[in-house]
N, C-alpha and C positions, 0 to 999 in steps of 0.2 A: 505491500500499497503506500503509494504516495502522501509526503506529507505535503501543502501549503505554506511558505514560509513567507512572510510581507517583511524584509530588512534584508539585511549583509548580506552577501553573497559567501567574502570567505574576506579573510585580512594573510596578506603575506609581503609585498615588496611595498610601497608606500601605500598608505591607504586610500589614498584617490585616486590610486593605478586599478587596483582591488576591490576596489566597491561599486554594488550591484545593487542597484533601490529600484522597486515597481513603480515605476515613471522615467523613469532613465531616457536618453535620446541616443540609437547607435546611427550611424548612416555605414549600409551594411558594401560592400565589393559586389565587381563586377554585372552579376544580371541579376544580381538581389539590392542593387544602387536604392537607393535611397533614405528614408525618414523611418528607423523602427524604436517601435516603443517597447519598453519591459513590461509586458500584463504579466506576467507569477516567475517566483524561485520554487523549482522542485529537488526535495532532496528527497534520496531514499538510502539506503544504509548499503554498502559497497559499494555505490555508486556514484559518480561524477553527479556534485549539481549542473541543474541545469533550468535554461530561462526558455520563456515562452513568450516570444517576441512578434509583438504586431505592427503590420505593414499598412497600416491603413484602411484595408478591405479585408473580404471574404477569405478572399484566395491567396490573399498577400500575410499568411500568420505559419511559423517554427517554432516548433521547439529540440535548440541546440544545447550543448553542452557549455556551461559559464565560463570556460578558458578560451574558447573559440570565440564569445565576442567580444574577451579583455585581450585578446591577440591583437594589437597593433597591426601587425598587415593585415586582419582580416576586420578588422572592421575599425571604428575611433568615435567615439563622442562626439555628439552634433554640440 
């Protein structure tokens, strides 16, 4: 069963770089370009933390590992 978390994802490097909150905005890469809003944070024991991103319409949603969103080569904060 997945827990829905409304708060920080994790802290490691500097807190500003590794903190993801509901409502944070990111710009996606390549075909996923555009503004993505964090709608949920999912944690499940034994699995990496994931986030649900909303691209502004029903067919632009995705759930991916939080580490992907925090990788500056793939996403950047809006």
